[in-house]
C-alpha positions in Angstrom: -111.9 236.7 -24.6 -111.8 234.3 -27.6 -112.0 237.3 -30.0 -109.2 239.0 -28.3 -107.0 235.9 -28.7 -107.9 235.6 -32.3 -107.0 239.4 -32.7 -103.7 238.8 -31.0 -102.9 235.8 -33.0 -103.8 237.7 -36.2 -101.5 240.5 -35.1 -98.6 238.1 -34.5 -99.2 236.2 -37.9 -99.1 239.8 -39.6 -96.0 240.9 -37.8 -94.4 237.6 -38.8 -95.3 238.1 -42.5 -94.0 241.6 -42.5 -90.7 240.3 -40.9 -90.3 237.5 -43.5 -91.0 239.9 -46.4 -88.6 242.5 -45.0 -85.9 239.8 -44.5 -86.4 238.5 -48.0 -86.0 242.0 -49.4 -82.7 242.4 -47.5 -81.5 239.0 -49.0 -82.7 240.0 -52.5 -80.9 243.4 -52.1 -77.7 241.3 -52.3 -76.3 241.9 -48.7 -74.0 239.0 -49.5 -73.6 237.1 -52.8 -75.3 233.7 -52.9 -71.9 232.1 -53.6 -70.4 233.5 -50.3 -70.5 231.2 -47.4 -70.3 233.0 -44.1 -67.4 231.7 -41.8 -68.7 229.3 -39.1 -65.7 229.0 -36.9 -63.0 231.7 -36.9 -59.8 231.6 -35.0 -58.0 234.7 -33.8 -54.7 235.0 -32.0 -56.2 234.4 -28.5 -59.9 234.0 -29.2 -62.4 232.1 -31.4 -65.6 233.4 -33.1 -68.6 231.1 -33.3 -72.1 231.9 -34.7 -74.6 232.8 -31.8 -77.1 230.0 -31.2 -78.7 227.9 -28.5 -75.4 226.1 -27.6 -74.0 229.4 -26.4 -77.0 230.7 -24.5 -75.6 230.3 -21.0 -72.2 231.7 -21.5 -73.6 234.6 -23.6 -76.1 235.4 -20.8 -73.3 235.2 -18.1 -71.1 237.6 -20.3 -73.6 240.3 -20.8 -75.2 240.1 -17.4 -71.7 240.4 -15.9 -71.4 243.7 -17.6 -74.8 245.5 -17.5 -73.5 248.9 -16.6 -70.5 248.8 -18.9 -72.6 247.7 -22.0 -75.3 250.2 -21.3 -72.6 252.9 -21.5 -70.6 251.4 -24.4 -72.9 249.4 -26.6 -76.5 250.1 -26.1 -77.6 253.5 -27.7 -80.7 253.8 -25.4 -79.1 252.3 -22.3 -81.8 249.6 -22.1 -79.7 246.5 -23.0 -78.8 244.5 -21.2 -80.9 244.9 -18.0 -81.3 242.8 -14.9 -84.7 241.8 -15.8 -83.7 239.6 -18.8 -84.6 235.9 -18.2 -82.8 232.8 -19.4 -86.0 232.0 -21.4 -85.7 235.4 -23.1 -82.1 234.8 -23.8 -82.8 231.5 -25.4 -85.4 233.2 -27.6 -82.7 235.7 -28.7 -80.2 233.0 -29.4 -82.7 231.2 -31.6 -83.6 234.4 -33.5 -79.9 235.2 -34.1 -79.3 231.5 -35.3 -82.4 231.8 -37.7 -81.1 235.2 -39.1 -77.7 233.6 -39.6 -79.1 230.6 -41.4 -81.3 232.9 -43.5 -78.3 235.0 -44.4 -80.0 238.2 -43.0 -77.5 239.1 -40.4 -74.5 237.4 -38.7 -74.0 237.4 -35.0 -70.9 235.9 -33.5 -69.8 235.1 -30.0 -66.2 235.9 -29.3 -64.9 233.0 -27.1 -61.8 232.1 -25.3 -59.7 229.4 -27.0 -61.4 226.7 -25.1 -64.8 228.1 -26.3 -66.1 228.2 -22.7 -66.1 231.9 -21.9 -67.6 234.6 -23.9 -65.4 237.7 -24.2 -67.9 239.7 -26.3 -69.8 239.6 -29.6 -69.5 240.8 -33.2 -72.6 241.6 -35.3 -72.7 242.0 -39.1 -75.8 243.6 -40.4 -76.8 244.9 -43.8 -76.6 248.6 -43.9 -79.6 250.7 -44.5 -77.5 253.8 -45.2 -76.3 254.7 -48.7 -72.7 254.1 -49.4 -72.3 251.2 -47.1 -73.0 247.4 -47.5 -72.5 246.4 -43.9 -72.9 247.9 -40.5 -70.8 246.2 -37.7 -71.3 246.4 -34.0 -69.3 244.7 -31.3 -68.9 244.6 -27.6 -66.6 243.1 -25.0 -67.4 242.5 -21.3 -66.2 245.0 -18.8 -63.3 242.9 -17.8 -62.1 242.6 -21.3 -62.6 246.2 -21.9 -60.4 247.0 -19.0 -57.7 244.6 -20.4 -57.6 246.5 -23.8 -59.5 243.8 -25.7 -62.1 246.2 -27.2 -59.6 248.0 -29.4 -57.9 244.8 -30.3 -61.3 243.2 -31.3 -62.2 246.3 -33.3 -59.0 246.3 -35.3 -59.0 242.5 -35.8 -62.8 242.7 -37.0 -61.9 245.5 -39.6 -59.1 243.2 -41.0 -61.3 240.0 -41.0 -64.3 241.7 -42.8 -61.9 243.0 -45.4 -60.1 239.8 -46.0 -62.7 237.1 -45.4 -66.0 238.9 -46.5 -67.2 240.2 -49.8 -67.1 243.8 -48.7 -64.7 246.6 -49.5 -63.2 248.2 -46.3 -64.7 251.5 -47.5 -68.2 250.0 -47.6 -68.2 248.6 -44.1 -69.2 251.0 -41.2 -68.6 250.6 -37.5 -71.0 253.2 -36.1 -69.9 254.8 -32.8 -66.3 253.9 -33.9 -65.1 254.9 -37.2 -68.0 257.2 -37.8 -70.0 259.0 -34.9 -73.5 258.0 -34.2 -74.5 261.6 -35.1 -72.9 261.3 -38.4 -74.4 257.9 -39.0 -77.9 258.9 -38.1 -77.6 261.8 -40.6 -76.7 259.7 -43.5 -79.3 259.1 -46.2 -81.2 255.9 -46.0 -81.1 253.4 -49.0 -84.2 253.9 -51.2 -86.9 251.2 -51.1 
């Protein structure tokens, strides 16, 4: 039993070291320049973007749990996220992970909130691209209610403009897989070499 715990602890340590090395490589590859400060609070016409983190765990949880079927069809490629077995504790772990990635400049996850910053309408994620020809890969989702109200397309168009105007990316080097390029096309693109 003690040996099993040591083996498990060793596996966790090794996994953590690999993740640290991988994330350091992404940062070293120049996903974003050191001189660039990722936006922290962004105002749209009828919404606000704020980096995901522990402060938002409850409203984030409520948003995606209210739209499980919708998000499994429109956002999750495998249909496994979100699901009704996600606990609030797991949601907090996810929020802390997203916050740590943001602070480490590895990826940037934003909650899309109403103007009072009390209701989450969706999320926008800016990731480094692993595909040749692209610097960033962006994913976004909105709740089922917001989708029905047409906000999905509005947020997509707004995000394209925001990334072009406020981020150090050319519009031709940012991909929105599943939107401006099909998933089949995206998956067929060559990976960046190591």
